[in-house]
N, C-alpha and C positions, 0 to 999 in steps of 0.2 A: 680396673682390670684384677684379675683375682691373683692371689702368690703362686697357687700353682699355671695358670696359662701365663704368669709374667716366669717361670720355671721353663715351662717350655719354649717361647719366646726364644730366653736367653740360649738353651740349649743348641735349637736350630740354626740359630746366630753361628753358634762355635762352628758346629755341623758343617755347615755351610761355608765359615772361612778356611777348613782346614781342607773340603774338598774339592776346593775350584783349582783347576789345571791351571788356569792361569796365573796362579801364584806360584807351579814349581818352579826349578831352579836347578840344574845338576850341582855335582858338588865335584869339587877340585878332582882332578887325575893327578897332582903332585906327589913324591915322596916325602916322607920325613925327616929328614938324615940330621940331627942335633948336630951341631956342631960341624959336621962334615964327617964325623967318625961315630956317630952313633946312630944307624939306622934303624927307625922302628916301626912295626907292623902296624897299620892302618888300616890295611882291609885283605879280609880270609875269610873260608867259610865255616859258615856256620857249624857249632855245634851239633852231637847230633840229639840233645834234649831240643834242641831249639828247631826241629823236625814241624814243617807245618807253619810257621812263624816265619823265619828269617832264614836267607837261603846265602846270605853273606852280611858280613858282619862290616859297621865300617867305626870310625875315630869319627865321632866331632871333629877332630882338627882337619878334615876335608869338607865340612861343611861354614867353613869362617871363612869371612874376607883373603884377596890374599896379603893386605899390613897385616892381619892378626897370625895367617899362619905364618909369615917370613918371620916375627920376634917369637916363636918358639923355634924357630932353628938354630939360634947363636945364644949362648946364654948371655950375652953380652949385654943383649938386646930382651931379654924375657926377664921381667920387672919382679918376678916369682923369686927368683936366684939370690933378691936382696932376703927373701923369709929364709930360703934355706942355707946360706952364710949365718945366718944368724942362731940356727939354729944346731947348725953345725960347732959352733962358738961355744953356745953352750951347754954340748954333749959332753966334754971336759970340767965343766965346772961342776963345784962339789956346793948341795944343796941339802937341808932336812940332818934331820936331828944327827945320821948315823956319819955323815957327813962325806959321802961319796957321791962320785958324778957317774952320768951313764957311762962312759968308759972305764970304770973301774971293773963294771962287771961284766961289759960286752966289748974291751979291747976297741981298736978301732971302727969308727962307726963303716966304712966304705967294706970293711970284712963283716962286723957282727951285724952290720944289718942288709946285708945284700940278700936281694931275693924277697925281705919278709913283708914288702909290700902288695908282691904277686900274690900271696897267698891269703891276705886278706879280704874278708871278715873270717876269722874263722873258732873253733871251738876251745874253751880252755880247758883244763885239767879238772876242771869241774862239768865241765861237759854244757856253759855257761858260751853261747857265741857273743864272739866280742871282736869288735875293731880295733884298727892298729889305736884306737884316742885311750881305749879304756887298758891295753897293755903298757903303757906310756902311763897312766898314771896308777897302775898296781903297781909298775917300781918304783915310784913316787913315793906312792905313800907306805909300801911294805917292806921298802926295800932300802930307801932312802932316808926313810922317816920324814917326808917333806909334802908340803900340802897339794891336793890333785889339783890340775889344771882347769879349768872351765872348758868346756866343749869345741866353744868357737873364741875362748882367748888369743894373744896376741901369739903367748909361748907357746902354747900346744901348734898351734898353724907354721911357728915356723920350726917347731921339731918335726911333726907331720910331712911336710915338705921338704925335711932334709932327711927322713928315712926316706921317702917317694923315690930322692934322687940314686939313692944305691940299687933301685930297684930297675933305675932307666935303661927299657931295651928288654928287658925277660919277659916272657908272657905270661899273660893272668894265667891262677892256676889255684884257684878256691877249690876246695873239696865239699861238696852235694851231696853224696850218699850217706851210706851207716847212718851215725847218728846224728849228720848233718842234713840228713836229708827234713826233717821233719818243717826245719827253719827255713828250708830252699822251698817247698809246698807252700810255708806260712810267706815267705815273700812274692812267691808266683801269682798267688790270690792276690794280696793287695796289688799287685802291679796287674791283675788285670779286670781292677774295682773299680767303679766309676765314683768320681765323691763330687761333691758339691754344687751347685745352683748348676754351673754349667754340666753336670753329669760329665765328665769326663775322667777315663782313666791312663793310666802313665800308657798304654796300649795306643791308647786315642790316636794322640802326636806322634809315638816313638815306635812304631811298629805297623802303624796303617798308613802315614802321613809324612813319614823322614819322608824330605827333597822339599816340602811343597812349605811355602812360607805362612805363619799364621802372624798376623800384624807385619811389624820389624825383623821378628826373627826366624832363620834359616830353620827348620826344626833337620835335628839327628835322630839318631837313634838309641841317643840317652846314653851313651857307653860313659863310664866312668873311670875307665884305665887310664884315662888325661889329672883326675885330680888325686890330690887338691890343686883346683886352678886359683891363677890369678883373673881374675874377673874384671873386665873394665870399666863397666856397668856400674860397678862397688867401689873400684880403684883399689882393689885387697885381695886376699885370700878367699875363696869360700870350699868351703867344707861336702863331702859328699849327702852329710845330712842337711847343712843347710838348705842344700840345693833343693832336697826330695822335699825340704819345708816349703818352698818357694816355690814349687811346681803344684805341691799339693793348695797351697794357699789360692794360689793362681785361676785353680777352680773354680776358686770364692765356697771353699771347704773352711773348718774347723780342723788344723792338720796334728800332725805327731809332734812331740820334740824332738830333738836333737838327742843319741844317747838311748832310746826309746825303744825295749822292745821290738815292734812293727820298723822302725827304721833298720833296727842290724839285720831283721830278716831280709824284706826290702833290699839293701845291701848285697845280703848275701847272691837271692836273684839277679840282680842287674848286675853283678859282679859277673854272673855263671853266664852274661850273653853274648859278654865281651870276650869270650875263652878262643883265643886264638891273635888276640890284637896282644898289642906289649903293650907296659908299663912306658908311659910317657914323662915322670920323673916332672913334674909341673908344666902342666899344659898352661895356656892361654885361651882364651874364652871372650865373645862380647861381652 
């Protein structure tokens, strides 16, 4: 069997698995209200820039099982809150040669960081597109004189979760025009590019086939407003870029690295697809 023929068979198999009507399942009709006092918008009309692609946008929470959805409804049951508490504890701990903590510059985390996650990623003062992780490490290295954290290190996970909780219930509000437009266009290009031996794009699963099953996975729209999330499969926190990496890897392609320019651009585009939805501030996914 030639390599070309083998790739054709793989792609055809993937296409069949995605298109089978027998594998379709309806999403939940539940409403997400965390702790009974923080309602979260999980479905909304699609933004104007998605015309011709989506009519409505849906949180991935709606595509999860009853048990998984219930975990996110109550912080006592949500395992990601353990990481959030660690991040909040670290907020006031001095580190680095300057002897500063996050609180020394930004004050109380609930006030200083409110709304930050909802605007990410965004351009910095130099016009570079940065994710939340970049801003955290910029503070650590340039203000605190501390070592940068690894993108998917435990300390970074703790802090990004803690910051995300402060934007819980706030609508996604990323900037995609002006100087941000070229990054958004690059992210859109990546989103619709087919990768790997299976020749699948992000859109193949999350636009054309959401609601269908592929293997045991109930495909969602791939929205990221719930990230960082606690992933049951990993028994730990998963960042946005880490999830991108896993998706591209699943197409049997060489993937980009977390923190790469490509993933920054893709993050901006995918975030913009969730405009109208609320930040969940610590989602739970399978």
